[in-house]
PAKE-209239 format. One line per field, with one value per residue (C-alpha): y, z, x; residue number from 1; residue in one letter. Coordinates in steps of 0.05 Angstrom, whole numbers, plus 32768, in hexadecimal, padded with zeros to 4 digits. Example, Ala and Ser with C-alpha at 12.3 -4.5 7.8 and 13.67 -1.06 7.14 Angstrom:
BEGIN
yy <- (7FA6 / 7FEB);
zz <- (809C / 808F);
xx <- (80F6 / 8111);
resi <- (1 / 2);
resn <- (A / S);
***
This chain:
BEGIN
yy <- (808D / 8070 / 802D / 804E / 8071 / 8030 / 800B / 8041 / 803F / 7FF3 / 7FF5 / 8029 / 8005 / 7FC0 / 7FD9 / 7FAB / 7FB3 / 7FAE / 7F84 / 7F76 / 7FA1 / 7FDB / 7FBB / 7F78 / 7F9A / 7FC4 / 7F87 / 7F62 / 7F9D / 7F9D / 7F54 / 7F60 / 7F96 / 7FB3 / 7FE4 / 8005 / 8004 / 802A / 805F / 8066 / 806D / 80A5 / 80C8 / 80C5 / 80E2 / 811E);
zz <- (8083 / 803E / 8058 / 807A / 8039 / 8013 / 8045 / 8041 / 7FF5 / 7FF6 / 8026 / 7FFA / 7FB9 / 7FD2 / 8003 / 803A / 8081 / 8088 / 80C5 / 80B8 / 80D5 / 80A8 / 808D / 807F / 805E / 8033 / 801C / 800F / 7FE5 / 7FBD / 7FAC / 7FA1 / 7F6B / 7F5A / 7F28 / 7F5B / 7F8E / 7F5E / 7F56 / 7FA1 / 7FA8 / 7F73 / 7F97 / 7FDA / 7FBC / 7F9E);
xx <- (806F / 806D / 8055 / 801A / 8007 / 800C / 7FE1 / 7FAC / 7FAE / 7FA9 / 7F6E / 7F4B / 7F57 / 7F44 / 7F0E / 7F27 / 7F3F / 7F8B / 7F9A / 7FE3 / 801C / 802E / 806E / 804D / 8012 / 8041 / 8067 / 8026 / 800D / 804E / 8042 / 7FF7 / 7FFC / 8040 / 8022 / 7FF5 / 802D / 805A / 8023 / 801E / 8069 / 8069 / 8030 / 8053 / 8093 / 8070);
resi <- (1 / 2 / 3 / 4 / 5 / 6 / 7 / 8 / 9 / 10 / 11 / 12 / 13 / 14 / 15 / 16 / 17 / 18 / 19 / 20 / 21 / 22 / 23 / 24 / 25 / 26 / 27 / 28 / 29 / 30 / 31 / 32 / 33 / 34 / 35 / 36 / 37 / 38 / 39 / 40 / 41 / 42 / 43 / 44 / 45 / 46);
resn <- (S / I / W / N / G / M / V / K / A / A / A / G / V / N / N / V / K / V / T / L / P / L / M / S / A / G / I / Y / Y / L / R / Y / D / D / G / K / T / Q / Q / V / L / K / M / M / K / Q);
***
């Protein structure tokens, strides 16, 4: 799913363990860095 991809990207970029549920982590990442999130969304769509 796209949320799973975003969580993995967030974990890789920030080098942290993601302990939140996928949806919550996705929303958190959207708030954390919208620019990087947009890049992930584009990557997932390709």
